[in-house]
C-alpha positions, -999 to +999 in steps of 0.1 A: -267-456-332-300-447-357-315-408-348-346-416-327-370-404-365-351-438-383-358-463-352-395-443-356-392-452-391-382-490-385-402-497-357-437-489-380-421-505-402-419-538-382-454-530-370-476-519-400-487-551-406-510-548-370-524-518-382-533-492-365-500-479-352-495-444-348-468-420-329-478-387-320-442-365-315-437-353-277-414-334-260-380-362-255-394-390-279-425-410-295-448-426-277-468-453-297-505-466-299-520-495-314-556-496-318-555-464-299-540-480-271-505-467-263-478-498-257-446-478-259-424-450-271-393-441-284-364-428-269-338-418-264-335-436-300-343-466-287-376-487-283-391-492-248-428-512-238-448-506-207-440-541-178-469-554-187-476-592-188-470-593-224-439-581-229-425-597-192-439-636-208-418-624-242-390-607-219-382-618-190-348-610-188-350-576-205-335-546-192-359-516-180-353-482-183-367-449-170-372-434-207-377-400-188-373-384-153-401-388-130-413-419-156-423-456-142-399-479-153-403-495-191-392-528-212-367-517-235-363-539-269-333-552-280-352-568-309-364-543-331-356-559-362-375-589-355-408-578-374-427-617-367-415-606-322-424-575-324-459-579-339-464-608-316-447-585-289-476-555-293-507-579-305-500-599-269-494-563-255-527-553-273-554-578-258-540-568-222-535-535-217-570-512-216-590-492-231-589-451-234-607-440-203-638-418-215-642-382-195-660-391-163-649-419-155-621-433-128-587-438-129 
């Protein structure tokens, strides 16, 4: 199994065509952003994404996992070697994900 660093490097390489994909480190994993929107992360050396409508449409039977204790359920992406699929997934999610909340905005 690939390490978290190898998994992250592979995912970032696959998504390089989307531009502005970043991954600041956090305890226990790495959060993944595309153009300022969180779409998933690397947890236990695996790519997991938010269960938004685009992700569910593209992976209706994918297993759901908890990335860490007390977290919300995420969808496990096992097709990380398919650049076209990953880019389609993240781009579709990006269009549906809410933007960053500005200070003072309701959650």
